[in-house]
N, C-alpha and C positions, 0 to 999 in steps of 0.2 A: 167676507168671512175668510180668515186665512186658513190655509191647509193645516198648519201647526195647531191652530185653535181646533179644528174639526177632529184631528187625530187625537186630541186630548179628551174629547167628550166621551162620557160613559156610553154604553150601548143604549141605555133607556134615554139618555138626553139626545143621542143621535136619532133614535126612532121618533121622539117628540118633535125634533127639528124637521124631520121628514114629513111627519103629519102636518106640520104647519105649512110647509112648502106646498104640499099637496092640496091643502085647503086654499092657500093663496092662488094657486094656479087655477083652481075651480072657480074662484071668485072673480079672477081676472077674464076668464073665459065668458063668464056671465056678463061682465061689464062690456066685453067686446061684442057680445051679441045686441046689447042695448045701446051701444055707442053710435052716434052719427058723426060723420065728418072724418075725412081721411087723416087729419092730424091727430085726432083722439084714437082712431084705430091703430095708427103707427105706434103711438106711445104705448098703448096697452099691449101690442105685439112685442114691442122691444122688451117690456117688463115681464111677459110670458116667457120669452126666450131666456132672460137672465134667470128667472126662477127655476126654469127647466134645467139650465146648465147647473145651477147650485144643487138642485135635486139629484142630478145624475152623479155629481162628485160625492154627495153623501151616500147615495146608494152603493157606489163603488167601495167607499170606505166601510160601510156595514157589511157588504158581501166578503170583503177581504178578512174582516174580523171573524165573521161566522165560519170561515174555512180553517181558521187557526185552531 
């Protein structure tokens, strides 16, 4: 997702996207707990990191908007 797109989201849409990411991360953590095998665990860990990075970007955008 591009920063330009993220910046154009309404606050409600931004909050919805944040909620989706938080749910995705929760589900990935559950999958990681059930996964067996180093390759599966590594793939899930990479996906969790990617989702966390996106979540952090969106939280920063939301925080900056709320300060305005």
